[in-house]
Biopython code that builds the backbone (N, CA, C, O; Angstrom):
import numpy as np
from Bio.PDB.StructureBuilder import StructureBuilder

atoms = [
    (1, "MET", "N", (54.392, -77.385, -45.173)),
    (1, "MET", "CA", (53.781, -77.231, -45.745)),
    (1, "MET", "C", (52.854, -75.667, -45.449)),
    (1, "MET", "O", (52.429, -75.270, -44.364)),
    (2, "GLN", "N", (52.733, -74.998, -46.789)),
    (2, "GLN", "CA", (52.206, -73.786, -46.997)),
    (2, "GLN", "C", (50.872, -73.557, -46.652)),
    (2, "GLN", "O", (50.175, -74.247, -47.395)),
    (3, "LYS", "N", (49.927, -72.660, -45.570)),
    (3, "LYS", "CA", (48.819, -72.556, -45.686)),
    (3, "LYS", "C", (47.790, -72.657, -46.667)),
    (3, "LYS", "O", (48.511, -72.651, -47.665)),
    (4, "PRO", "N", (46.757, -72.735, -47.061)),
    (4, "PRO", "CA", (45.338, -72.466, -47.970)),
    (4, "PRO", "C", (45.522, -70.703, -48.702)),
    (4, "PRO", "O", (45.498, -70.381, -49.890)),
    (5, "GLN", "N", (45.679, -69.929, -47.617)),
    (5, "GLN", "CA", (45.571, -69.002, -48.573)),
    (5, "GLN", "C", (46.588, -68.617, -49.845)),
    (5, "GLN", "O", (46.367, -68.276, -51.007)),
    (6, "LYS", "N", (48.116, -68.891, -48.877)),
    (6, "LYS", "CA", (49.264, -68.795, -49.974)),
    (6, "LYS", "C", (48.716, -69.697, -50.741)),
    (6, "LYS", "O", (47.943, -69.262, -51.594)),
    (7, "GLY", "N", (48.957, -71.319, -50.671)),
    (7, "GLY", "CA", (48.225, -71.691, -52.017)),
    (7, "GLY", "C", (47.609, -71.697, -52.926)),
    (7, "GLY", "O", (47.716, -72.598, -53.759)),
    (8, "ALA", "N", (46.744, -70.660, -53.057)),
    (8, "ALA", "CA", (45.549, -69.780, -53.397)),
    (8, "ALA", "C", (46.201, -69.052, -54.359)),
    (8, "ALA", "O", (46.396, -69.210, -55.564)),
    (9, "GLY", "N", (46.597, -67.925, -53.264)),
    (9, "GLY", "CA", (47.531, -66.701, -54.482)),
    (9, "GLY", "C", (48.413, -67.360, -55.088)),
    (9, "GLY", "O", (48.926, -66.617, -55.925)),
    (10, "VAL", "N", (49.057, -68.805, -55.115)),
    (10, "VAL", "CA", (49.732, -68.970, -56.068)),
    (10, "VAL", "C", (48.990, -69.772, -57.974)),
    (10, "VAL", "O", (49.287, -69.714, -59.167)),
    (11, "LEU", "N", (48.060, -70.349, -57.173)),
    (11, "LEU", "CA", (47.043, -70.780, -58.630)),
    (11, "LEU", "C", (46.158, -69.442, -58.791)),
    (11, "LEU", "O", (45.256, -69.733, -59.578)),
    (12, "LEU", "N", (46.012, -67.924, -58.328)),
    (12, "LEU", "CA", (45.330, -67.266, -58.625)),
    (12, "LEU", "C", (46.578, -66.412, -59.737)),
    (12, "LEU", "O", (46.305, -65.645, -60.660)),
    (13, "ARG", "N", (47.844, -66.813, -59.317)),
    (13, "ARG", "CA", (48.798, -66.045, -60.350)),
    (13, "ARG", "C", (48.706, -66.437, -61.486)),
    (13, "ARG", "O", (48.763, -65.560, -62.348)),
    (14, "PHE", "N", (48.554, -67.685, -61.880)),
    (14, "PHE", "CA", (48.373, -68.153, -62.564)),
    (14, "PHE", "C", (47.438, -68.549, -63.583)),
    (14, "PHE", "O", (47.559, -69.340, -64.518)),
    (15, "ILE", "N", (46.217, -67.631, -63.098)),
    (15, "ILE", "CA", (45.040, -67.715, -63.569)),
    (15, "ILE", "C", (44.757, -66.172, -64.045)),
    (15, "ILE", "O", (43.952, -65.611, -64.789)),
    (16, "SER", "N", (45.763, -65.827, -63.283)),
    (16, "SER", "CA", (45.159, -64.352, -63.779)),
    (16, "SER", "C", (46.433, -63.752, -64.590)),
    (16, "SER", "O", (46.186, -62.564, -64.799)),
    (17, "ASP", "N", (47.440, -64.033, -65.019)),
    (17, "ASP", "CA", (48.813, -63.490, -65.533)),
    (17, "ASP", "C", (48.466, -64.258, -67.233)),
    (17, "ASP", "O", (47.651, -65.075, -67.662)),
    (18, "ARG", "N", (49.194, -63.738, -67.604)),
    (18, "ARG", "CA", (49.135, -63.883, -69.530)),
    (18, "ARG", "C", (50.500, -65.001, -69.842)),
    (18, "ARG", "O", (51.718, -65.116, -69.703)),
    (19, "LEU", "N", (49.110, -65.789, -70.433)),
    (19, "LEU", "CA", (49.645, -67.012, -70.404)),
    (19, "LEU", "C", (51.522, -66.722, -71.897)),
    (19, "LEU", "O", (51.358, -66.121, -72.959)),
    (20, "GLY", "N", (52.225, -67.015, -71.690)),
    (20, "GLY", "CA", (53.557, -66.971, -72.985)),
    (20, "GLY", "C", (54.046, -65.556, -72.552)),
    (20, "GLY", "O", (55.224, -65.276, -72.772)),
    (21, "ILE", "N", (53.280, -64.698, -71.989)),
    (21, "ILE", "CA", (54.301, -63.097, -71.082)),
    (21, "ILE", "C", (54.571, -63.624, -69.945)),
    (21, "ILE", "O", (55.703, -64.107, -69.978)),
    (22, "ASP", "N", (54.046, -63.766, -68.916)),
    (22, "ASP", "CA", (54.143, -63.810, -67.589)),
    (22, "ASP", "C", (54.580, -65.156, -66.763)),
    (22, "ASP", "O", (55.184, -65.125, -65.691)),
    (23, "TRP", "N", (54.223, -66.186, -67.361)),
    (23, "TRP", "CA", (54.872, -67.585, -67.092)),
    (23, "TRP", "C", (54.798, -68.513, -68.819)),
    (23, "TRP", "O", (54.597, -68.084, -69.955)),
    (24, "THR", "N", (55.022, -69.677, -68.370)),
    (24, "THR", "CA", (55.701, -70.189, -70.108)),
    (24, "THR", "C", (54.428, -71.833, -69.433)),
    (24, "THR", "O", (54.150, -72.217, -68.297)),
    (25, "SER", "N", (53.916, -72.444, -71.138)),
    (25, "SER", "CA", (53.010, -73.223, -70.229)),
    (25, "SER", "C", (53.861, -74.666, -70.154)),
    (25, "SER", "O", (54.768, -74.213, -70.852)),
    (26, "GLY", "N", (54.074, -75.314, -70.022)),
    (26, "GLY", "CA", (54.986, -76.882, -70.111)),
    (26, "GLY", "C", (56.299, -76.809, -68.955)),
    (26, "GLY", "O", (56.804, -77.872, -68.594)),
    (27, "SER", "N", (56.862, -75.362, -68.350)),
    (27, "SER", "CA", (57.761, -75.232, -67.706)),
    (27, "SER", "C", (57.365, -75.705, -65.860)),
    (27, "SER", "O", (56.335, -75.503, -65.218)),
    (28, "TYR", "N", (58.541, -76.315, -65.491)),
    (28, "TYR", "CA", (58.038, -76.297, -63.984)),
    (28, "TYR", "C", (58.480, -75.104, -63.094)),
    (28, "TYR", "O", (59.622, -74.691, -63.298)),
    (29, "TYR", "N", (57.729, -74.481, -62.120)),
    (29, "TYR", "CA", (57.669, -74.154, -60.998)),
    (29, "TYR", "C", (57.979, -74.762, -59.907)),
    (29, "TYR", "O", (57.981, -75.981, -59.733)),
    (30, "HIS", "N", (58.394, -73.492, -58.740)),
    (30, "HIS", "CA", (58.351, -73.763, -57.419)),
    (30, "HIS", "C", (57.465, -72.743, -56.777)),
    (30, "HIS", "O", (58.044, -71.689, -56.512)),
    (31, "LEU", "N", (56.319, -72.801, -56.495)),
    (31, "LEU", "CA", (55.725, -71.652, -55.915)),
    (31, "LEU", "C", (55.494, -70.646, -57.360)),
    (31, "LEU", "O", (54.940, -70.956, -58.414)),
    (32, "THR", "N", (56.036, -69.557, -57.026)),
    (32, "THR", "CA", (55.550, -68.807, -58.182)),
    (32, "THR", "C", (57.000, -68.396, -59.636)),
    (32, "THR", "O", (57.256, -67.852, -60.710)),
    (33, "LYS", "N", (57.382, -69.026, -58.741)),
    (33, "LYS", "CA", (59.214, -68.697, -59.096)),
    (33, "LYS", "C", (59.291, -70.352, -60.549)),
    (33, "LYS", "O", (59.005, -71.548, -60.486)),
    (34, "GLN", "N", (59.939, -69.243, -61.854)),
    (34, "GLN", "CA", (60.764, -70.913, -62.543)),
    (34, "GLN", "C", (62.066, -70.888, -61.792)),
    (34, "GLN", "O", (62.476, -69.841, -61.293)),
    (35, "PRO", "N", (62.856, -72.245, -61.686)),
    (35, "PRO", "CA", (64.341, -72.585, -60.851)),
    (35, "PRO", "C", (65.047, -72.650, -62.124)),
    (35, "PRO", "O", (64.788, -73.424, -63.045)),
    (36, "LYS", "N", (66.190, -71.546, -62.080)),
    (36, "LYS", "CA", (66.811, -71.648, -63.288)),
    (36, "LYS", "C", (67.213, -72.943, -63.246)),
    (36, "LYS", "O", (67.515, -73.637, -62.275)),
    (37, "PRO", "N", (67.176, -73.266, -64.743)),
    (37, "PRO", "CA", (67.884, -74.615, -65.713)),
    (37, "PRO", "C", (69.758, -74.963, -65.324)),
    (37, "PRO", "O", (70.695, -74.213, -65.595)),
    (38, "LYS", "N", (69.804, -75.896, -64.850)),
    (38, "LYS", "CA", (70.766, -77.108, -64.047)),
    (38, "LYS", "C", (71.776, -77.176, -65.646)),
    (38, "LYS", "O", (71.583, -76.444, -66.616)),
    (39, "GLN", "N", (72.366, -77.776, -65.584)),
    (39, "GLN", "CA", (73.302, -78.514, -66.055)),
    (39, "GLN", "C", (72.989, -79.438, -66.492)),
    (39, "GLN", "O", (72.374, -80.130, -65.680)),
    (40, "GLU", "N", (73.125, -79.995, -67.725)),
    (40, "GLU", "CA", (72.524, -81.073, -67.852)),
    (40, "GLU", "C", (73.969, -82.440, -67.663)),
    (40, "GLU", "O", (75.142, -82.247, -67.343)),
    (41, "HIS", "N", (73.505, -83.305, -67.890)),
    (41, "HIS", "CA", (73.785, -84.571, -67.187)),
    (41, "HIS", "C", (74.785, -85.069, -68.859)),
    (41, "HIS", "O", (74.186, -84.870, -69.916)),
    (42, "ALA", "N", (75.618, -85.418, -68.897)),
    (42, "ALA", "CA", (76.668, -85.385, -70.640)),
    (42, "ALA", "C", (75.640, -86.950, -70.909)),
    (42, "ALA", "O", (74.925, -86.998, -71.910)),
    (43, "GLN", "N", (75.666, -87.714, -70.275)),
    (43, "GLN", "CA", (75.117, -88.467, -70.825)),
    (43, "GLN", "C", (73.382, -88.607, -71.212)),
    (43, "GLN", "O", (72.853, -89.579, -71.750)),
    (44, "THR", "N", (72.655, -87.237, -70.731)),
    (44, "THR", "CA", (71.353, -87.047, -71.715)),
    (44, "THR", "C", (71.539, -87.081, -72.857)),
    (44, "THR", "O", (70.543, -87.192, -73.573)),
    (45, "LYS", "N", (72.830, -87.001, -73.465)),
    (45, "LYS", "CA", (72.954, -86.284, -75.173)),
    (45, "LYS", "C", (74.074, -87.225, -75.789)),
    (45, "LYS", "O", (75.001, -86.937, -76.547)),
    (46, "ASN", "N", (73.682, -88.514, -75.195)),
    (46, "ASN", "CA", (74.175, -90.044, -75.873)),
    (46, "ASN", "C", (73.267, -90.685, -76.636)),
    (46, "ASN", "O", (72.390, -91.389, -76.135)),
    (47, "LEU", "N", (73.350, -90.565, -77.455)),
    (47, "LEU", "CA", (72.339, -91.317, -78.688)),
    (47, "LEU", "C", (71.935, -92.291, -78.159)),
    (47, "LEU", "O", (70.873, -92.579, -77.606)),
    (48, "ASN", "N", (73.840, -93.364, -78.566)),
    (48, "ASN", "CA", (73.194, -94.601, -78.247)),
    (48, "ASN", "C", (72.985, -95.183, -76.886)),
    (48, "ASN", "O", (72.492, -96.283, -76.636)),
    (49, "LEU", "N", (73.324, -94.503, -76.243)),
    (49, "LEU", "CA", (72.030, -95.103, -74.729)),
    (49, "LEU", "C", (70.816, -94.904, -74.643)),
    (49, "LEU", "O", (70.031, -95.675, -74.090)),
    (50, "GLU", "N", (70.429, -93.497, -75.357)),
    (50, "GLU", "CA", (69.206, -93.646, -75.560)),
    (50, "GLU", "C", (68.460, -94.730, -76.042)),
    (50, "GLU", "O", (67.592, -95.176, -75.292)),
    (51, "LYS", "N", (68.606, -95.193, -77.034)),
    (51, "LYS", "CA", (68.900, -96.184, -77.765)),
    (51, "LYS", "C", (68.450, -97.598, -77.046)),
    (51, "LYS", "O", (67.357, -98.139, -76.880)),
    (52, "GLN", "N", (69.846, -97.956, -76.685)),
    (52, "GLN", "CA", (69.637, -99.158, -75.907)),
    (52, "GLN", "C", (68.652, -98.938, -74.777)),
    (52, "GLN", "O", (67.875, -99.875, -74.596)),
    (53, "ILE", "N", (68.490, -97.564, -73.737)),
    (53, "ILE", "CA", (67.373, -97.997, -73.047)),
    (53, "ILE", "C", (66.208, -98.196, -73.499)),
    (53, "ILE", "O", (65.544, -99.011, -72.860)),
    (54, "TRP", "N", (65.464, -97.467, -74.883)),
    (54, "TRP", "CA", (64.336, -97.432, -75.774)),
    (54, "TRP", "C", (64.314, -99.283, -75.727)),
    (54, "TRP", "O", (63.631, -99.827, -74.860)),
    (55, "ASP", "N", (64.949, -99.951, -76.521)),
    (55, "ASP", "CA", (65.026, -100.970, -76.977)),
    (55, "ASP", "C", (65.011, -101.884, -75.564)),
    (55, "ASP", "O", (64.031, -102.620, -75.458)),
    (56, "ARG", "N", (65.807, -101.910, -74.674)),
    (56, "ARG", "CA", (66.051, -102.372, -73.587)),
    (56, "ARG", "C", (63.959, -102.150, -72.809)),
    (56, "ARG", "O", (63.382, -103.080, -72.245)),
    (57, "SER", "N", (63.642, -101.459, -72.923)),
    (57, "SER", "CA", (61.993, -100.689, -72.036)),
    (57, "SER", "C", (61.258, -101.492, -73.424)),
    (57, "SER", "O", (60.852, -102.638, -73.236)),
    (58, "ALA", "N", (61.124, -100.969, -74.585)),
    (58, "ALA", "CA", (60.802, -101.993, -75.569)),
    (58, "ALA", "C", (60.172, -103.934, -75.925)),
    (58, "ALA", "O", (59.168, -104.445, -76.421)),
    (59, "LYS", "N", (61.498, -104.441, -75.305)),
    (59, "LYS", "CA", (61.499, -105.242, -74.742)),
    (59, "LYS", "C", (60.864, -106.119, -73.472)),
    (59, "LYS", "O", (60.236, -107.169, -73.336)),
    (60, "LEU", "N", (61.321, -105.222, -72.752)),
    (60, "LEU", "CA", (60.963, -105.922, -71.683)),
    (60, "LEU", "C", (59.270, -105.303, -70.809)),
    (60, "LEU", "O", (59.063, -105.405, -69.600)),
    (61, "VAL", "N", (57.968, -104.503, -72.160)),
    (61, "VAL", "CA", (57.114, -104.386, -72.277)),
    (61, "VAL", "C", (56.715, -105.473, -72.955)),
    (61, "VAL", "O", (55.577, -105.796, -72.613)),
    (62, "GLY", "N", (57.177, -106.166, -73.768)),
    (62, "GLY", "CA", (56.750, -106.958, -74.995)),
    (62, "GLY", "C", (56.948, -106.175, -75.927)),
    (62, "GLY", "O", (56.074, -106.685, -76.628)),
    (63, "THR", "N", (57.425, -105.187, -76.703)),
    (63, "THR", "CA", (56.878, -104.593, -77.881)),
    (63, "THR", "C", (57.700, -104.908, -78.459)),
    (63, "THR", "O", (58.390, -105.863, -78.100)),
    (64, "THR", "N", (58.039, -103.931, -80.055)),
    (64, "THR", "CA", (59.077, -104.184, -80.230)),
    (64, "THR", "C", (59.949, -102.615, -80.806)),
    (64, "THR", "O", (59.095, -101.759, -81.038)),
    (65, "SER", "N", (61.157, -102.180, -81.024)),
    (65, "SER", "CA", (60.851, -101.299, -81.977)),
    (65, "SER", "C", (61.526, -100.799, -82.932)),
    (65, "SER", "O", (61.006, -99.985, -83.695)),
]
sb = StructureBuilder()
sb.init_structure("model")
sb.init_model(0)
sb.init_chain("A")
sb.init_seg("    ")
for serial, (resi, resn, name, xyz) in enumerate(atoms, 1):
    if name == "N":
        sb.init_residue(resn, " ", resi, " ")
    sb.init_atom(name, np.array(xyz, "f"), 0.0, 1.0, " ", f" {name:<3s}", serial, name[0])
structure = sb.get_structure()
């Protein structure tokens, strides 16, 4: 857990820095650093699996795909 002053400093960075230049909207940041991307799991590229999960989810909530 961090001290309130440090947490405020992190917030101030995003308020005072320039969007799109110093930081990217929609990206994940840990404190003030953007972690390096990790290798994606092979299943994230499997479109057939994606459709199966989507269809199953739709069935579970009572909608159609």
